MARGU-855470 format. One record per residue: x, y negated, z of N, C-alpha, C, O in turn; residue in three letters. Coordinates in steps of 0.2 Angstrom, whole numbers, plus 2048, in hexadecimal, padded with zeros to 3 digits. Each point is the difference from the previous one (the first is absolute). Example, Ala and Ser with C-alpha at 12.3 -4.5 7.8 and 13.67 -1.06 7.14 Angstrom:
2
84281C8277FC7FA8008047FA800805801803ALA 7F97FA7F98047FA8017FC7FB8038037FA801SER 
//
This chain:
446
03CCCE38D7FB7FC7FD8047F97FE8007FE7FAMET 80480080B8037FA7FF8068017FA8017FB7FCMET 80280A8058068027FB7FD8007F98037FE7FBLYS 7F78068047FD8007F97FE7F97FE8017FF7FAARG 7FD7FD80A7FE7F97FE8067FC7FD7FF7FC7FBLEU 8068058098077FC7FE8028027F98027FC7FCSER 7FD80B8028038027FA7FB7FD7FA8037FE7FBILE 7F78028077FB7FD7FB8027F97FE8007FE7FBILE 8017FE80B8027F97FF8067FF7FC8007FB7FCLEU 80580A8058067FF7FD7FF8017F88037FC7FCPHE 7F98098027FF8017FA7FC7FB7FC8027FE7FBLEU 7F97FF8097FD7FA7FD8057FA7FF7FF7FD7FBILE 80580280A8057FA7FF8058027FA8027FB7FDCYS 80080B8028048027FB7FD7FE7F98047FE7FCGLY 7F68048037FD7FF7FA7FF7F87FF8017FE7FAILE 7FE7FE80B7FF7F98008077FD7FD7FF7FB7FDALA 8078088058067FD7FF8038037F98067FF7FFTYR 7F68057FE8028037F98058068018038017FBGLY 7FD80280A8048068017FD8067FD7FA801800GLU 80A8037FD7FD8067FD8048068028067FF802THR 7F78077FE8048068027FF8057FB7FB8027FESER 80B8018008008057FB8058058028067FF800THR 7F88078018048068028057FE806805802801GLY 7F87FA8048047FE8068047FA7FF8047FE805GLY 7FD7FF7F58047FA7FF7FB7FA8007FB8007FDTHR 8077FB8067FC7F98018047FB7FB8067FF800HIS 7F57FE7FC8037FA7FC7FB7FA8017FA801801ASN 8097F97FF7FC7FA8017FF7FD7F98057FE7FDGLN 7F58008017FF7FD7FA8037F98007FF7FD805ASN 8048007F68027FA7FF7FB7FB7FD7FD8027FBVAL 8017F88087FB7FC7FD8047FA7FC8047FD803ARG 7FA8027F78037FB7FC7FB7FA7FF7FD7FF7FBPHE 8027FE80B7FC7FA7FF8037FA7FC8057FF801ASP 7F77FE7FB8027FA7FC7FA7FB8017FB802801SER 8067F87FD7FB7FB8018017FA7FC8057FF7FDLYS 7F57FD8028007FA7FD8047FB8057FF800806ILE 8067FC7F78037FB8047FD7FA7FF8017FC7FBASP 7FB80280A7FC7FA7FF8057F98017FE7FB7FELEU 8088068048057FB8018027FD7F98017FA7FFASN 7FE80A7FC8027FF7F97FB8017FB8018027FAASN 7F97FD8087FA8027FC7FB7F98007FF7FE805THR 7FF8007F57FC7FA8007FB8017F98028027FBTHR 7F87FB8067FC7FF7FA7FE7F97FF7FC7FE7FCTHR 8087FD8087FE7F97FF8037FD7FA8068017FEASN 7F67FC7FD8037FD7FA8047FB8027FF7FC804ALA 8078037F88057FB8017FF7FA7FB7FE8017FALEU 8037F98088007FA7FC8068007FB804804800GLY 7FC7F77FC8067FF7FB8067FF8048017FC805SER 8048097F9807800803800801808806800802SER 7F58028018008018078028088018008047FBSER 8027FD80B8028078027FD8038067FE7FC804ASN 80380A7FC7FE8048068078048038048027FCPHE 7FD7FD80A8068038037FD8058067FD7FE805VAL 8058087FA7FD8058058048008068057FC801GLY 7FA8088048038008078048078007FF8057FDTHR 8077FA8078048068017FC8068027FC800804ALA 8068067F97FD8068028068058018048017FCTHR 7FC80280A8058058027FF8077FC7FB803801ASP 80A7FF7FC8008067FC8038068038018057FDLEU 8017FA8098038068047FC8067FF803806800GLN 7F77FA8017FC8068007FD8017F97FB804800SER 8077F87FB7FD8017FA8068017FB8017FB7FBPHE 80380A8058068017FC7FE8017F88047FF7FCPRO 7F68028037FD8027F98007F97FC7FF8007FAGLY 8027FA8097FF7FA7FD7FA7FD7FF7FB801804GLY 8047FB7F67FA7FC7FF7FD8017F98048007FBVAL 7F68018057FC7FF7F97FD7FA8007FD7FD805ASN 8037FF7F57FE7FA7FF7FB7FF7FA8028037FBILE 7F87FA8067FC7FF7FA7FF7F98007FE7FC805MET 8028017F57FF7F97FE7FB7FF7FB8018037FAVAL 7FA7F98067FB7FF7FB7FF7F88007FE7FD805GLU 8038007F57FF7F98007FD7FE7F98008047FCTHR 7FD7F68047FD7FD7FA8047FA7FF806800802ASP 7F77FB7FA8047FA7FF8068017FC8018047FCALA 8057F88068068017FC8058058038068007FEALA 7F88048078048048038057FC8057FF7FB802GLY 8068098008057FD8058057FB7FD8008007FASER 8037FC80A8067FD7FE8058057FE800806801ALA 8067F77FC8058057FE8038038068027FC805THR 7FE80A7FB8038058067FC7FE8068037FF805LYS 7F68007FA7FC7FD8067FE8068057FF7FE806GLY 8028087F87FF8058058068038038058027FCLEU 7FC7FC80A8068028047FF8068057FB7FF804LEU 8098067FC8018048058067FF8048058017FEILE 7FA7FD8088067FE8048018048067FB803803GLU 80B7FE7FF8028048068047FD8058047FA7FFTYR 7FC8088078047FD8068018058057FC805801SER 80A7FA8038028058057FD7FE807800803805ASP 7FE7F67FB7FE7FE8067F97FC8007FE7FD805ASP 7FF8037F57F97FD7FF8017F87FF7FB7FD800GLY 80B8008008017F97FF8047FE7FA7FE7FC7FCTHR 8088088038057FE7FB7FD8057FA801806800ASP 7FD7F77FA7FD8047FB8048007FA8047FB7FETRP 7FC80B7FE8048017FA7FB8027FB7FC805801HIS 8047F87F97FC8037FA8028067FE8068017FEVAL 7F68048028028077FE7FE8017F88048027FCGLY 7F67FC8037FD8017F97FC7FA7FE7FD7FD805GLU 8028017F57FC7FA7FE7FD8027F98048037FCSER 7F67FA8037FD8027FA7FC7FA7FE7FD7FC804TYR 8028037F57FB7FB7FE7FA8047FE8008047FCTHR 7FA7F98077FA8047FE7FC7FC7FB7FF7FA800ILE 7FF80A7FA7FD7FC7FB7F97FF8027FD802804PRO 8007F97F87F97FE8017FB8067FE8018047FCALA 7F97FC8087FB8057FF8038078007FE8047FCASN 8067FE8098038068007FF8038077FF7FD805ALA 80280A7FB8008048068078048008018047FBTHR 8037FB80A8068038008018048067FE7FE806LYS 8068077FA8018058068088008008038017FBPHE 7FF7FF80C8078008018028058067FB801805TYR 80A8027FB8028048068077FE8028058007FDSER 7FC7FE80A8067FD8038028058057FC801805ALA 80B8007FB8028048068017FC8068007FA800PRO 80180A8068017FD8068087FF801803803804ALA 7FF7F77F98077FF8008037FE807806802802TRP 7F67FA8018027FD8077FA8018047FB8037FEMET 8067FB8097FB8018057FA7FD7FE7FA802801ARG 8067F77FD7FA7FC7FF8007FE7F98058007FCTYR 7F47FF8027FF7FE7F97FA7FB8007FD800805TYR 8037FC7F67FA7FC7FF7FF7FE7F88058017FDARG 7F57FD8017FE7FF7FA7FF7F87FF7FC7FD804ILE 8078007F77FE7F97FF7FE8007F88028037FCSER 7F97F88037FD7FF7F98007F97FF7FC7FD804TYR 8068017F67FF7F97FE7FC8007FA8028037FBTHR 7F97F98057FB8007FA8037FB7FA8057FC801ASN 7F98057F98027FD7FB7FC7F98007FE7FE805GLY 8027FE7F57FE7F98007F88008007FE7FA802ALA 7FF80B7FD7F88008007FE803806802805802ILE 7F97F88017FD8028067FC8077FF7FD8017FAALA 80380480B7FD8067FF7F98008027FE7FC804GLN 7FE8087F97F98018028008078037FB802803THR 8098027FB8008088028078028028057FF7FCASN 7FD80380A8068028028008068057FC7FF805PHE 8078067FA8018068048078028018048017FCHIS 7FF7FF80B8068028017FF8058067FE7FE806LEU 8038087F97FF8068058078048018038017FBHIS 7FF80080B8068048017FE8068057FC7FF804THR 8078067FA7FF8068048068038028048027FCPHE 7FE7FF80B8068028027FF8088027FB802802ILE 80B8027FC7FF8078008058038048067FE801LYS 7F88088028058048048048047FB806801803LYS 7F88017F78058047FC8007FD7FA7FB7FD7FEVAL 80A8047FE8017FE7F97FB8037FB7FF806801VAL 7FD7F67FC7FB8037FB8027FF7F98067FE7FEGLY 7F68027FD8017FF7F98027F97FF7FC7FB802LYS 8098037FA8017F97FF7FA7FD7FB7FC8047FEPRO 8057F68007FB7FD7FC8008047F98058037FESER 7F57FD7FF7FF8047FA7FD7FC7FB7FD7FB801SER 8038087F97FD7FC7FA7FD8067FB802805800HIS 7F97F97FD7FD8047FB8058017FA8047FB7FFASN 7FC80B7FE8068017FB7FF7FC7FA8057FF7FDSER 7F67FE8027FF7FB7FA8017F98027FF7FC7FBASN 80380380B8027F88028077FF7FE804804801GLU 7FD7F67FC8077FD7FF8037FE8077FC7FE805SER 80A8037FC8047FE8068037F97FF8027FF7FAILE 7FD7FD80B8037F97FF8057FF806800804805ASN 8047F77FB8057FF8057FD7FF807804800805ASP 7F57FE7FC7FD7FF8077FD8078037FD7FF805GLU 8048067F77FD8068038058038058067FF800ASP 7F78058058048038058048057FD7FD8037FBASP 8097FF8078038067FE8058028058017FE805GLY 8028087F98058048058068007FC8008017FAGLU 8067FE80A8068027FD802807800800803805LEU 8018007F58018077FF8078017FD8027FE7FBVAL 8038058098068027FE8018077FE7FE805804VAL 8037FD7F68008077FD8078027FE8047FC7FDSER 7FE80A8058068037FD7FE8057FB7FD806802VAL 8047F97F87FD8047FA8068057FE8057FD7FEILE 7F98098028058057FD7FD8047FA7FA801800GLN 80B8007FB7FD8047FA8058067FF805800802ALA 7F78057FC8048077FF8038017FA7FD7FE7FBARG 8098038048048027FA7FF8087FF803804804ASN 7F97FE7F77FF8077FF8068047FE801806801ASP 8037F67FC8068047FD805802806803805800ASP 7FE7F78058048018067FC802806804802805THR 7F67FE7FB7FB8028068027FB806800803805ALA 8027F77FA8017FB8057FC7FB8007FC7FE7FBTHR 8037FE80B7FC7FA8008047FA801805800804TRP 7FA7FB7F88047FA7FF7FB7FA8027FB7FF7FDASN 8087FC8067FC7FA8027FF7FB7F98048007FCPRO 7F67FE8037FE7FB7FB8037F98027FE7FE806VAL 8067FF7F68037FA8027FD7FA7FD7FB8007FDLYS 8077FA8057FD7FA7FD8067FD7FC806801800SER 7F77FB7FB8047FD7FB8047FA8047FE7FE805SER 8077FE7F78037FB8037FB7FA8018017FC804GLU 7FA8047F87FA7FB8017FB8018057FC7FD802ASP 8058098027FC8028057FA8047FE7FB801804GLY 8058017F67FA8047FD801807801806802800ASN 7F58028008008078018048037FA7FE7FF7FALEU 8078058078058027FA7FD8067FD802806801LEU 7F97F97FA7FD8057FC8027FF7F97FF7FB7FDVAL 80480A8008027FF7F97FD8057FB7FF806802HIS 7FF7F87F87FE8047FB8068037FD8047FD7FDASP 7FC80A8038068037FE8017FF7F88058027FDALA 7F67FC8008007FF7F88007F97FF8007FE7FAGLU 8017FD80A8017F97FF8077FE7FE804801805ASN 7FD7FE7F58077FE7FE8037FA804806801801PRO 7F67FB8018037FA8048038038078057FE802THR 7F78068018028028078068057FF805800804ALA 7FB8047F68068047FF8067FC7FE806801802ILE 7F97F97FA8067FC7FE8037FD8068067FF801ALA 7F67FF8058037FD8068038068048027FE806PHE 7FE8087F88038058047FB803806803803805GLY 7F77FB7FB7FB8028067FE8077FF7FE803806SER 8038007F57FE8077FF8068047FF8038007FBVAL 7FF80380A8078038018028057FB8068017FETHR 7F58037FF8028057FB7FF7FE7F98018047FCTHR 7FD7F68037FF7FD7F98057FA7FE8027FD805LYS 7FF8027F58037FB7FE7FE7FE7F97FD8047FCSER 8047F68027FE7FD7F98067FF7FC8057FD802VAL 7FB8057F78067FE7FC7FD7FD7FA7FB8027FDVAL 8077F88017FE7FC7FA8058017FB8067FE800GLN 7F88057FA8058027FB7FE7FB7FA7FA8007FELYS 80B7FC8007FF7FC7FA8058007FB806800802PHE 7F97FF7F88058017FB7FF7FB7FA7FB7FD800GLY 80A8037FC8007FB7FA8048047FB806801801ASN 7F77FF7F98038027FA8027FA7FC7FB7FD7FDALA 80B8008048017F97FE8007FF7F87FF7FA7FEPRO 80380B7FE8017FE7F98008077FC805803800ASN 7F57FF7FD7FF8067FC7FC7FE7FA7FE7FB7FFPHE 80280A7FC7FE7FF7FA7FB8067FE800805804ALA 7FC7FA7F77FB8067FE8058067FE7FD805802THR 8087FA7FB8048067FE803804806802806800ALA 7FE7F78068028048067FB805803801804804ASP 7F97FB7F97FA8058027FE7FF8078007FA803ASN 80080B8017FD8008078077FF804804803800GLU 7FB7F78048067FE8047FE8008087FA7FF801VAL 80B8038037FF7FF8078007F98028047FC7FDSER 7F88028088007F98028057FF8067FE801806ILE 8087FE7F88057FF8048067FB7FD7FF7FE7FATRP 80680080A8047FB7FD8048037FA8037FC7FCASP 7FE80A8038048037FB7FD7FF7F98038017FBGLY 7F67FE8057FD7FF7F98017FA7FE7FB7FB7FFALA 80B8037FF8027FA7FE8058007F9806802801ASP 7F77FC7FA8048017FA8067FB8008058027FCSER 7FB7F98078057FB8018058028058057FD801GLY 7FA8098038048028058028077FF8038027FBGLY 7FC80380A8028078007FC8047FB8028057FEILE 7F87F88007FC8047FB7FE8078028018047FCASP 7FE7FD80A7FE8078027F88008027FE800805ALA 7FF8017F57F97FF8007FC8068047FB7FF803ASN 8078077FC7FD8068038048028068068027FFASP 7F87FC8078048018068028088017FC8047FETYR 80A7FD8048038078008008018088037FD804THR 7FB8097FD8008038078058058018028047FCTYR 8027FB80A8058058017FE8078037FA800803SER 8098057FB7FE8078028038028077FE804803ALA 8087F87FF8038018068027FA8037FF7FA7FETHR 8048068088027FA8048067FD7FD805800804ASN 7FB7FE7F68067FE7FC8017F88008057FD7FEGLU 7F68008058007F88018057FE8057FE801806ILE 8077FC7F98057FF8058047F98008057FF803ASP 7F97FD7F88047FA7FE7FC7FA7FF7FB8007FESER 8087FA8047FD7F97FE8067FC7FD806801802ILE 7F87FA7FA8057FC7FD7FD7FA7FD7FA8007FFILE 80A7FA8017FD7FA7FD8047FE7FA8068017FFSER 7F67FC7FC8037FD7FA8047F98018037FE7FCSER 7FC80080B8047FA8018058018067FF803805SER 8077FB7F98068018057FF7FC806803802805ALA 7F87F97FB7FF7FC8067FB8038058007FD806ALA 7FD8087F87FB8038058038048058038057FFASP 7FC7F98088028048067FA800804801801807THR 7F97FF7F77FA8018057FF8078028028057FDGLN 7FA7FB8097FE8078027FA8027FD7FB7FC7FFTHR 80480A7FE7FA8027FD7FD806804804804802ILE 7F67FB7FF7FC8068037FD8047FB7FD7FE7FBGLU 8058098057FD8057FB7FB804803802803806ILE 7F97FE7F87FA8048027FF8067FB7FF7FF7FAGLN 8018078097FF8067FC8008068047FE800806GLY 8038067F77FF8078038068037FF8048007FBLEU 7FE80480B8068047FF7FF8067FD7FB8017FDASP 80A8048038008067FC7FA8058027FE8047FDGLY 8007FB8097FA8048037F97FC7FF7FB803802ASP 8057F77FB7FA7FC8007FE7FC8057FB7FD800GLY 80A8028057FE7FC8068027F97FE8047FE7FDTYR 7F87FD8068017F97FF8067FE803802801806LEU 8027FB7F78067FD8028017F97FE7FF7FD7FAVAL 8027FF80B8027F97FF8077FE802802802806LEU 8027FC7F58077FF8028027F97FC7FD7FE7FCGLN 8097FF8078027FA7FE8078017FD804805802ASN 7FE7F87F98068007FD8027F97FE7FC7FC7FDALA 80B8028048027F97FE8048007F98058047FFTHR 7F87F87FD8038007FA8087FD8008017FC804LEU 8038077F78067FD7FF8017FE7F98058027FDTHR 7F77FA8018007FE7F97FF8057FB7FB804800GLY 80A7FC7FB7FF8057FA8048078028018047FCGLN 8007FD80A8038068037FB8058037FB7FD804THR 8058097FA7FB805803800800807805800803ARG 7F58008007FF8018087FC8078017FB8017FDVAL 8088048077FD8068017FB7FF8058007FC805ALA 7FA8077FA7FB8018058028048068038067FFLEU 7FB7F98078018048057FC807800803805802ALA 7F77FB7FB7FC8067FF7FE8007F97FD7FC7FDTHR 80580A8007FE8017F97F98017FF7FD802805ASN 7FF7FB7F67F98007FF7FE8047FA8038017FBLEU 7F78028067FD8047FB7FB7FB7FC7FF8017FATRP 7FE7FA80A7FC7FB7FD8017F9803802800806ARG 7FE7FB7F68017F98027FA7FC7FE7FF8017F9VAL 7FD7FC80B7FA7FC7FD8007F98027FB7FC7FFPHE 80A8018058017F98018077FF803803803803ARG 7FF7F77FA8067FD8037FE7F88017FC7FD7FCMET 8078008097FF7F98018067FD804804803803LYS 7FE7F77FB8057FC8037FE7FE8077FB7FC801ASN 8098068047FF7FE8078057FC8028017FF806VAL 8037FE7F68057FB8017FE7F98017FA7FF800GLY 80A7FC8007FF7F98018017FC7FA7FF7FA800THR 8028097FA8017FC7FA7FD8047FA800806801SER 7FE7F77FA7FD8037FA8058047FD8067FF7FFASN 7F88067FD8048047FC8017FD7FA7FC7FD7FDILE 80B8038018017FC7F98008057FA7FE7FD7FAALA 8038098077FF8057FA7FB8058007FB7FF805GLY 8058067F77FB8058018038068048068027FFASN 7F68018068038058047FD8077FE7F98007FFVAL 80B8058007FD8067FE802805805805800803SER 7F68057FE8018068048008067FB7FB8017FCCYS 80A8038058018057FA803806803801801806TYR 8008047F68028078028078018008047FC7FDVAL 7FE8098058078028018048007FA7FF8037FBTHR 8077F98058058007FB7FE7FD7FA8038017FAASN 7F77FB8067FE7FD7FA8057FA7FE8027FC804ALA 8018047F68057FB7FE7FD7F98007FA7FF7FEPRO 8097FC8037FE7F98008057FC7FD8068017FFTHR 7F87F97FE8047FB7FD7FE7F98027FA7FE7FFTHR 80A7FF8057FE7F98027FA8008057FC7FC800GLY 80480A8047FA8008057FA8027FD7FB800803GLY 8058027F77FA8037FC8018077FF8058027FDVAL 7F68028048008077FF7FF8017F87FC7FE7FDVAL 8098068018018017F87F98037FD7FE7FF7FBASP 8008078097FA8047FE7FB7FE8047FF802806ASP 7FC7FA7F77FA7FE8047FC8058037FC7FF805SER 8048077F87FC8068028028028077FD805803SER 8097F97FF8038028077FE7FB805802801806LEU 7FB7F97F87FE7FB8057F98038037FB8017FDVAL 8057FE80A7F98028037FD7FA8047FA801801ARG 8097FA7FF7FD7FA8038047FA7FE806800800ALA 7F77FA7FF8047FA7FD7FC7FA8037FA7FF800GLN 80A7FC8037FE7FA8028027FB7FA8067FF7FFILE 7F67FE7FE8017FA7FB8027FA8037FD7FE805ILE 8087FF7F98027F98027FA7FC8017FC7FE7FCASP 8047FF80B7FB7FB8027FA8038037FC7FC803GLY 80380B7FD7FB8038048018028077FC800805ASN 80B8027FC8028028077FD806803800802805ASN 7FC8017F67FD8078027FE8037F97FE7FD7FBGLN 80180A8067FE8037FA7F87FF7FF7FC7FE804THR 8028047F67F98007FE7FE8077FC8028017FBGLU 7FC8038097FF8077FE7F98028027FF802806MET 7FD7FF7F57F98038018008088007FD8037FCALA 8087FF8088008088018028018078037FC804LEU 7FB80A7FE8028028077FF8088017FD8037FCTYR 8077FF8097FF8088017FE8008088047FD804THR 7F78077FD7FE8018078058048048018057FEVAL 8017F88078068038047FD8078037FA801801PRO 80B8038017FE8068037FE7FE8078027FC804ARG 7F88087FF7FD7FF8067FB7FA8007FD7FF805GLY 8017FF7F57FB7FB7FF7FB8027FB8018057FCLYS 7F97F88047FB8017FB7FE7F97FE8007FC804GLU 7FE8037F67FE7FA7FE7F97FF7FD7FD8057FDALA 8007F58037FA7FE7FD8017FA7FC8037FB803VAL 7FC8057F78007F97FC7FA7FD8017FA8027FEILE 8067F88057FA7FC8017FE7FB7FA7FA7FF7FFALA 80B7FF7FD7FE7FB7FB8068007FB806802802SER 7F97FB7F98067FF7FB7FE7FA7FB7FA7FE800GLY 80B8007FC7FE7FA7FC8068007FA805803801TYR 7F97FA7FA8057FE7FA7FE7FA7FD7FB7FE7FFVAL 80A7FD8017FF7FA7FD8067FE7FB806802801TRP 7F87FA7F98067FE7FC8047FB8047FD7FC804THR 8098047FB8057FC8048047FB7FC8057FD802SER 7F98037F78047FB7FC7FA7FD7FB7FA800802GLY 8097FD7F97FB7FD7FB7FC8057FC802806800ALA 7F87F87FE7FB8047FD8038037FA8037FC7FCSER 7FC80A8028038037FA7FB8037FB8018037FCLYS 7F87FB8067FB8027FC8008087FE8018027FASER 7FF80180B8008088007FB8038047FE7FD805SER 8008097F97FD8058058058038048068027FDASP 7F98008098058048047FC8068037FA7FF802TYR 8098067FF7FE806804804801806806800800VAL 7F68018068048008067FE8078037FA8027FFVAL 80B8018047FF8078038038008078057FE801LYS 7F78058038038028078008088007FC8037FFPHE 80B7FF8038018077FF8038028078047FD803LYS 7FB80A7FE8038038068038077FE7FD8037FCALA 8087FE8078048077FF8018038078047FF803ARG 7F88067FF8018048068078047FF8028017FBPRO 80180080B8078028008008077FC7FC805801PHE 8097FB7FA8018067FC7FC8017FB8008057FCGLY 7FB7F68027FC8017FB8017FA7FA8057FE800ARG 7F68017FC8007FB7FB7FC7FA8027FB800804VAL 8067FA7F87FC7FA8027F98017FD7FF8037FBPHE 7FC7FB80A7F98017FE7FD7F98008017FC804GLN 7FB8037F77FC7F97FF7FB8008067FC804800LEU 8047F68037FB7FF8067FB7FA7FE7FB800802LYS 8087FC7FA7FB7FA7FE8037FD7FA8067FF7FFTYR 7F57FF7FC8027FD7FA7FC7FA7FF7FA800801ARG 8097FA7FC7FC7FB7FF8037FC7FA8068017FFALA 7F67FB7FD8037FC7FB7FD7F98007FA7FF802SER 8097FC7FC7FE7FA7FF8037FC7FB8068027FEPHE 7F87F87FF8037FC7FB8017F98047FC7FD803SER 80B8017FC8027FA8037FD7FA7FC8017FA802ASP 7FB8077F97FC7FB7FD7FA7FE8047FD7FB7FFASP 80180A8057F97FF8038028008087FC7FD804LEU 8098067FF8018008078088018018038037FCGLN 7FE7FB80A807801802803807803805801800SER 7F58038028028068037FA8028037FA7FE7FFGLY 8078078067FA803804803802807806801801PHE 7F58008038028038077FB8068017FA7FF7FESER 8088068067FC805801800802808806800803GLN 7F58018008008028077FC8078017FC8017FCSER 8068038097FD8068017FD8008078037FF805TYR 7F68027FB7FD7FF8068028068058017FE806LYS 8008087F88028058048088027FF803804804THR 8007F87F78078017FF8028077FC7FC804800GLY 80A7FC7FD8028057FC8058048058057FD802LEU 7FB8097FF8048048058068037FC7FF8037FBTYR 8077FD8088068037FE8048038058017FD806PHE 8018097F98048038058087FE8008027FC7FBASP 80280680A8077FF8008038027FA7FF8047FDGLU 8067F78018058017FB7FD8007F98038027FBLEU 7F77FB8057FD7FE7F98037FA7FE8007FB803THR 8018057F68037FA7FD7FA7FC7FD7FB8037FDASP 8057F78047FA7FB7FE8037FB7FB8057FD802LEU 7F88017F98037FC7FB7FA7FC7FC7FB8037FEGLU 8077F78007FB7FC7FC8047FF7F98067FF800LEU 7F68027FA8047FF7FA7FB7FB7FC7FA800801THR 8097FD7F97FC7FC7FC8038017F98058027FFVAL 7F67FD7FC8028017F97FD7FA7FC7F97FF800GLN 80A7FE7FC7FE7FB7FB7FE8037FA8048047FDALA 7F67FA8007FD8037FA8017FC7FA7FF8037FALEU 8027F78078017FB7FA8068027FC805801802ALA 7FA8007F78058027FC8067FB8007FF7FA7FFALA 8078088018067FC8008017FB8058047FB7FFGLY 7F88058078017FB805806801804802805802MET 8017F58008068018057FF7FA8057FC7FC800THR 8088058058007FB8057FA8008057FF7FB803GLY 7FE80B7FE7FB801804802800807806802801ALA 7F67FC8048028008077FA8028047FB7FD7FFSER 8068088067FA802804802802807805803801MET 7F77FA8048008028077FB8048027FA8007FEALA 8088048077FA8058038038028078057FF802GLY 7F68048018018038077FB8048037FA8007FDGLY 8078038097FB803803801800808806800802PHE 7F58008028008018078008078037FB8037FEGLU 8097FF8068018068027FF8018088037FC804ILE 7F88087FE8008018088038078017FD8057FEILE 8087FB8068038068027FE8028077FE7FC804LEU 80180B7FD7FE8038068058058028038047FCASN 7FF7FC80A8058068037FC8068007FA801802ASP 8098047FB7FD8077FF8018048077FD805801LYS 
//
């Protein structure tokens, strides 16, 4: 009888202490007691600029930290008037967080248990309070931090959490994950792949921007349709209709001035259509061979330290020259006119391995008004085919100086497509016309 009574008492005690039994295994329920901290709670209204200083509370048994509620009227707190202070001995205090409480506001904060002891202090603003509530609640476990309605604006005095994130983005082409980086200014490095500014800065690795601009410096009505490039110059080489090479025969540069010894950068395509950038140093009126023969050339520029004194020509194999000038202008493929230090060629060929979108284009008169109507054409020739008209416009320089055209979605062209701007003056017998034009190209790696 005594043994049975002992077993009953044991079971009753086990229930009282929260023990449970399931399948022969005993578990003890954990109690998460939390409580109002009266040491740091008050409802006593404060006078002008007066303050309340709480009493040290030991947080050893409350690792979940502190929830704080503040409600005040009048002018709110002094600047950074709400202080959450910490101490390891209850005597030497350190400010952990501080907030300025606005007038007529109710604010909620959540403070971690950073040290063994904490206390709250509050300094009132200049106007005496008639209503004040400061309540603190110490917790066994970490709960939800302070929250806001989704339509509330956030200000500098709201409670917040520091969140450090490592963001990775998947590259579908390579099936790899790459970290999202920050810019030099500390901003999240996100780029619009169609943003020309980001592309121009080299931030979009598969894309680049090319600005093509040209000038037909001196042409006449009798020249009919002329290419907008340096060679359309009645006072110069007079090569109004640009000639394209069929093979990689472009291999020479020369200057009309014996004094020119500058280094020239030549941009073009090799015999397979791949982009080539190469330098060649002038030796005056003596031919200089290019290191790589070219099929296309669409830009030359002086990268030396002195101005070019003569006209520099890039031309094809074995073209005869006299005094540094190519005898047959149809054999010239690019020319730098004295004073420019680079070519002006409103033509381009999309390199192999690239695809292009034309974002915009323009044409403007670049000399005195000639009282003429002009017809402008933008043309494209896919590899192995003929030139196709892509855009036509006309204007009178009695009424306007030119026009510009932008394409919201762009004009697409595949690799090895020749692109060219032309112009034609319509006034009878007119001479001395001058026209500038160009287009912006966005290239993408295929």
